[in-house]
C-alpha positions, 0 to 999 in steps of 0.5 A: 949652569953650563960654565961648571964642569962635571965630575970625570967619572959617574956611577949608578946610584941605584935609585931612579930619582937620584940617577948617577952620582960621582964615583967615590960618593956613597948613598947612605940613609939619614939614620946613618948620620945619627951617630950614637944618639937615640931618637934624634929625629922626632916631632914637636909637642902636639895636642894636649902637650901644648895649646895656643892658650899656652902662648905668652908675650915673652918666653921661649920661641916655638917654631912653626912652618911659617917661621922656616924659609931659605934654611933660616928661622924667621922669628917674625910673629913667632909664638912663645911659650912660658919657661916652665912649659919649655922645661916640661917639653925639654926633649923638643928643645933645639941645639945649635946644628940641629936641622928642622924639617916641616912635616905637614902642609908645606912639607920640606921647609928646612932650617939649620939652627944657629947659636941664636935658636939654642933652647928654642922649641919645635912645634908638632909641625916639625921634625928635628934631626940631630947629627953626632956623626963627625964625618958629616957636615951639617950644612951639606945635609941641610943643603941636601934637604933643600934639593927638590930631587931629594924631596921626591923621596918624601913625595913618594913616601908621604902618608896620604895621597896629597903629601899630607904628612911624613913621619920620623921613620920616612925621614930616617930612611931617606937616602942621601948621596954623600962625598967625603967630609972635605968635599962636603965642606967645599960644596957647603962653602960654595953654596953659602957664597952663591945662595947669599948673593941670590938671596940678597938679590931676591930681598932687594927685588922683594923690597922693590915690589913692596915699594911698588905696592905702596906707591900703587895704594898711594896713587889710588888713594890720592886720586879717589879722595883728592882728585887729579887737580893739585890746585883745587880748593879742598873741604872737610869730607866729614869722614875721619879716615878720608880727610879733605876732598875737593870743594866741589865734590858731593857725598853720594849715597851708593843706593841713590847712585846705582839703579840696582844693588842686590845679591844672589843665592846658591841652588842646592849643589846635590841637584844637577838640574840647577847647574850646567857647563854652558849655562849662565856664569855664577860668581862666588867670592872666591872668584873676586880677585880685583880683576875682570871676571869673564869665566866662572867655575860653575854656571847655573841653568835657566831653570835655576833662574826661573826657580830661585827668584833671588838668583838675578842676572847682572849686566856686564860691567857690574861691580861685585863685592864680597860680604862675608868671612875670609874674602870680605871686601874683595872685588870683581867687575863682571866681564860678562853678564852673570849671577852670584851667590848670596855672599856677593853684593852687586852694584849695577846701572850707575846713575850719578857714579861709575863702577870704575870709580867706585871700584878704585874707591872701595879698593883703598877704603875697604879696610876702614869700612870693614873695621867700622861696620863689619860684624860677626864672631869668628869672621867679620861680615858686612851686608847689602844694607851697609854697602847701600848706605855708604856715602862716597865723596865724588865729582861729576861723572865726567871727572870720575871717568877721567880719574878712572882712566888715569888710574887704569893707565897708571896702575896697569904700568905699575902692575906690569913692573911688579909682574916683571920683577916677580918673574925675575924673583921666581927665576932667581929661586929656580936658579937657587934651587937648581944650583943646590940640586946640582951641587949636592947630587954631584952634577957639577964638580966644585972641588977646589972652589974654596 
């Protein structure tokens, strides 16, 4: 930002979190931008006015928080309501130039509505700002909302101690630093150019990460189902979603391949004698993140192990698999001896199969396993019996080790590239945010930038 010059003279804005602004700028509240219109900032339909059951395949799009990002509305997986419902809720329909603002959860997501969004609806998660004041550039105001320093006001005024929500009155009273209309347009045009360049880079790098993930998945899938020798003879595995495997591979049942397959339990949390900061690590499914587990949020006492017979300690190197709910199929390898709750299934003491090979195999095969075997109403579940009964086409221990070592090396390389690329995306987002903040608060002088 050092190559941009500041304004020659500043003055105190009178607002601590805004600080100084250029001389000649005004501090005005959002309600002063509304012109003569009434109730121009309002929430979308709630509760009895609209239910998920009212969604249709083809109708009028309904904007949720997830559809708002980087000042645009993304229509990917956007819900739609019938035209009759849209007419009934006409007061929540949008016009070109409206600004929508997320009011709950991810507070502060902004989008400036284009001609495409004419007639679309906002949900109860959103506020809408419609400005009729001709001395205001709508794009400038939208960029001002994108500024983290201005969102400090929202954070300070939010209802609830964890920024749970804001209401129309909070937003209407939000102060904004405002230059004259000509300068607003210059700043908007400058930010349009600069953010477009940054967004293009972010899109390119994001796509690169997606390709890296696809390559990672394909690499693991090929290694654990086809092996490392491209010239080896193949045979039908007998499993539709695996296809052919090397001719010399055998189908090994996990219950025969490991000395122990078990689970754990949860001691009553309201009885402190079962838990201790320096006790035995106790793994929950939330700690299974396809990585090695060396530390857990909670530990259990020796007394708990003695009291609860289903609370078993598994050795370092064991493989844990999540069996229930939202975390189903997630994996972790114990980096320390540990016990688990009842939602984890643990494989230890490999006899004809290694933990690392099975880890990689489950990593790429868990989705078809879940689709075929999972049961349950609201959320899918698998159980210890299903996992124990899985028959995994696999080579000898030596070849399993070779495959796992190759994957450890290649996957680590891909993960490092992915991590570096993600860091560069984060830095670009930080630069984008800093540039917008500096521009809309007058920290850099962009007059004559057109």
